N, C-alpha and C positions, 0 to 999 in steps of 0.2 A: 740229496739228502730229502728225506720225504717233508712234503710243502705242508703237513700237519704235524707237525712236531712239537705247535704248539698250541692244538687243541686238545680242549680236555670235553670232547661228547661223552658222554655217558657217566659224565664223573659228579658225586653231589659233596656239596661245599657247605659249610655252618658258618657266616662271617658276625663274630657276634658285632654291636656296635655297626652292624652294616643299613643302618637305615639313614644314616648324614656323614659329613666330613671324610676322612679318609675310609672310613668303614663302606661308604658307599659307592667311592671312586673303585674299590676292591672289588666289592660284589659286580658295578654293572661290569668292569672288565674281565671278570670270569665268568660272566653269564652271556656277554660276546663270544667267548669263545666257543659258547656248546655245554656249559657245569649248568649243573640245576644248584640252585642258592639258597639255602634258607637264611635268615636276616634278623637280629635282635634291634630292642629299640627300648629301654626305661616306661616309652609312652607306647601305649598301645595304637592309638589314633597315628600319628608318626609312622610306625612302623609298618601297620596294613597302608597309608598313601604311601609311601616310598616301594614296597611290592608291588601296589598296585602300578607305580609308576614304570618301576622298570620291568615287570609281564612283558611290554612291549620289547623288551633285549631276549627274552628267556622265558623260563620257569623259574620266578620267584616266591618263596615260602614265605610269609610274616611266622614272625615266634616274638613275641612280646616277652621280654624278658627285664628285671631288676637284678644285676648280676653282681650288688652288693655285699652278698651273703653266701659260703659254699653251698648251703643247703636250695639257693635258689638257682645253683650252675646243677646240681644233683636233677630239678626237677627239669631243667631245658634243657638236659642231656634226655631223659626218659620222654619227655614232647618230642622233641626232633626225632629220638629213633623210633617212636610211633608213627610218626606223620610221612619219615622218608627211609628210614629202614638204614641203610647202607651210609659210610660218611668216609670217603677219599678225601676230603682235603678240611683241616680245622682251622681257620686264622682267628686268632686271641688280638680282637683287634682294638674291645670295647674297654676305655680306661678314663680311668680322671686324676682329675688337676688338685695344686691347693696351693695358692700362693700368698704370701707374705713375710715382711720382714720381721728376721731372726727374733728382735726382744720380744717380739710378741706373739711368734707362730706358736699356734695352739697344740695341745696334746692329741685331742679330737683330728688332728687334721692327718694324725699316722694311723689307726686302723683302715677308716677308709678307705684309702688308697690303697695302703698296702695289699688289702682285700679286695679290692676289684683288679688291681694291675698284678700282683703275683697270686695269690691264692686260687681265684679262680678260673685263671687258665691251668694251672695245676689239676686242680679239680675237673675239671673238661676234660683235660687232655684223660685221668684217670678215670672217667664214665664213660667217655665214647673208646679207649680203648677196644674192645672185644669187636666194635665197629671198623677202626682201625686195623687192626690186627687184620680181620678177615677181605680189608679191600686190598692191602698189601701184596705185592711180587716183588718177587726179588729183580726180575726186570723193569716194575712198577711200582714201587712203593707208596704206602700211602703220605699223607704230606702234613706234618704242623707247621703255621709259621705263626710265630710271637711276634706283636708289633711292640718295637720297643722306643728309645727317643736318643736323639744326639745329645740330650741332657744326661742321658745315664752313663755316656763314654766319655764326653769332655764339660767343664766348665762351663755354663752357660749366663750365669749372672740372673736366674730367672727367679729369685727364691722362693723357689718351689722345691724346697727341702726333702720330704716325704714323695714325692713325684720322682724327680732326678734316682732317690735310692732304689725308690720301685723300679724304675726302666733299669737301673744297673744289676738289680736281683733278676729281674724275667731275661737276661741278656746271660745270665752265667747257667740261670733256670734253663736254658735254651740247652744250652752245649751239655750240661748233664743227663736231658732226657735225651739230646741224640745218641750220645753213648750208648743210655741205658736199653734206646730203643728201634735200633740197626737191626739187631738181630729177629728183631719183627716186622723189618720188610717195612719200616716208617722211619722218614726223614724227618726232624725239626731241623729248622734254624728260625732265625729271626731279621725281620728286616727293621733298620735304623731310620726312619724318617728325619728329615731339616724339617724346616718351615715351607707349610703347606698355605694355603687359603683356604680353614679351617676357623670354628670357632675357638682355639686355644690360642689364634693368631689375630683373632677380631681385632684386638687392642691397639694390632702394630699397622691395621689397614684402616683406612677412610674409603669405602668401597675400593676404586681400584685403585687408589694411589695407596702403593707401600711406604712405611719407613723408610727413608734413605740412609739413615744408620744400618737399619738392618742390612738393606739389600748390600749395604758398602762391607758389611761380616759375612757374606756368601760370597763365595771366591766365584762362582758364574753368575753373580750378580741379578738373582730372581729369583719366586719361589717356585716350590714344586708346582706340577703340573697331574691331572687325574692320570694320564699315562704315563709319568713317570712312577709312579707306587703300582697303577693298577701292570703296567708291564713286569716288574720287579716278580711282583706276588705272582704272575702267569707263568715267567719262566720259571719261578721253585714249584711251582707246581703242574709243569708239561713234564715231556720224555726229555725237554731238552737240559731240565735242573735233575732229571732226577738219580744224579751222581753225587749231587751236593747234601751236606749234612752237619752242624755242627757251627754253619757258621755264621756270623753277623756283618748283613751287610747291609753301610751306609746306603741311603738315596737321600742326597743333603746337598746337592751343587758342591763339595767339596769340602765341607766343615771340618769331617773329622781325617780325609786323606791330607787336606793339603794346611790342615791348622797345627 
């Protein structure tokens, strides 16, 4: 079997929210296997600094964008097109959460979370369809990967009602898009992360110490590592993953599969 089965040389990727957290883990992984990667972040300075740091791994292009409105997604797609032209891989990772007790969970926690977590990914897919369609072939499709969450699959008692609903929605949207875009040589899959050391889990950690209750909840008894999420995305984007579409793939240490 070819040694370059998981290489992504000459591929161009857009990773939203790629300056920090899971997005940065994914962006670094794609860079390491040869892809050119554009990343977004709401704050221009953070985006540019992250891209500068990741340039040591390959070509990384900062495209600052606040993806809280569909108009911003349309504008990002235009800038991406102007800057890089081709798009072989789209990773919809940028996300927003909101937590609070059900008794006081505010109505304003819904539109913004649903917009960032569901509508923006759809808008980016729609806007970049010409580039994705042009990049895909029957033997090597273009790839769309949506980042979901175990909170959209099983009850995690996070009191993040709009977030959990939005992630369940992006899982179903993934399957709908996969069916509609297969004929255009585009695969669409969702990666469903469990608990990783990111800002979203900061309240469960103190520096390197992780809440023992959380670890006892995870069958493999550890948080996810960068290579866990990066390796999964690389597989789905590579020749090795070209026959996979419409899949919701948990990367969660067994939370979904063993629960």
